[in-house]
C-alpha positions in Angstrom: -77.1 61.8 103.9 -74.9 58.7 105.0 -75.5 57.3 108.4 -72.8 58.5 111.2 -71.2 54.9 112.6 -70.1 54.9 116.2 -68.6 51.9 117.7 -71.3 50.9 119.5 -73.0 50.4 116.0 -71.3 46.7 115.6 -74.2 45.2 113.6 -74.3 48.3 110.9 -70.6 48.2 110.8 -69.8 44.6 110.1 -72.7 44.2 107.3 -70.7 47.8 105.5 -67.6 45.7 106.1 -68.7 42.7 104.5 -70.5 44.4 101.4 -67.1 47.0 101.1 -64.9 44.2 101.8 -65.8 40.8 100.6 -62.3 39.8 100.1 -62.1 40.4 104.4 -62.4 37.1 106.5 -63.5 39.2 109.6 -62.7 36.1 111.9 -59.4 35.6 111.0 -58.5 39.2 110.6 -56.3 40.4 113.4 -57.9 43.0 115.5 -55.5 46.1 114.4 -56.6 45.4 110.6 -60.2 45.6 111.4 -59.4 48.6 113.5 -58.1 50.4 110.7 -60.3 48.9 107.7 -63.7 50.3 110.6 -62.0 53.8 111.3 -61.2 54.1 107.0 -65.1 53.9 106.3 -66.5 56.9 105.2 -69.6 56.6 107.2 -67.8 55.9 110.3 -68.0 59.2 113.2 -66.6 58.3 115.9 -63.0 58.9 118.2 -60.9 56.4 116.6 -59.1 56.2 119.7 -62.2 54.9 122.1 -62.7 51.6 121.0 -61.7 48.6 123.2 -61.4 44.7 122.2 -65.2 43.7 123.1 -66.3 46.2 120.3 -63.6 45.2 117.7 -64.8 41.7 118.4 -68.5 42.5 118.4 -67.4 44.0 114.9 -65.8 41.3 113.7 -68.2 38.4 114.9 -70.8 40.8 113.1 -69.1 41.0 109.6 -68.4 37.1 109.9 -72.2 36.4 109.3 -73.5 35.3 106.5 -75.8 37.7 104.4 -77.8 37.9 101.2 -75.0 39.2 99.5 -72.7 36.7 100.6 -74.4 33.6 101.4 -71.4 31.3 100.1 -69.2 32.2 103.4 -68.7 29.6 106.1 -68.2 30.0 109.3 -64.4 28.4 110.1 -62.6 30.0 106.0 -59.7 31.8 106.5 -57.1 33.1 104.2 -54.4 31.2 106.2 -54.1 27.3 105.8 -54.9 25.5 108.8 -52.0 24.4 110.8 -53.8 20.5 110.7 -53.8 20.2 107.5 -56.5 17.9 105.8 -57.8 15.0 108.6 
């Protein structure tokens, strides 16, 4: 039986998002998109309305940490081009 995750399981949700959506760059994903991805997880069983910004940000940071499966990830990588260009 799959574990039932809630908003308080930021570390577990972050790791699960990293595995299920390796194309996702959590630190550059807006919170609305992140909320949708979390609530779409089959393992997520909490009320989708009972979240706050701090819980989403904790999930965002947890999902952004490199994992054994995603060792190539580096902080600062983003889908969005840099506003600064190449320096």
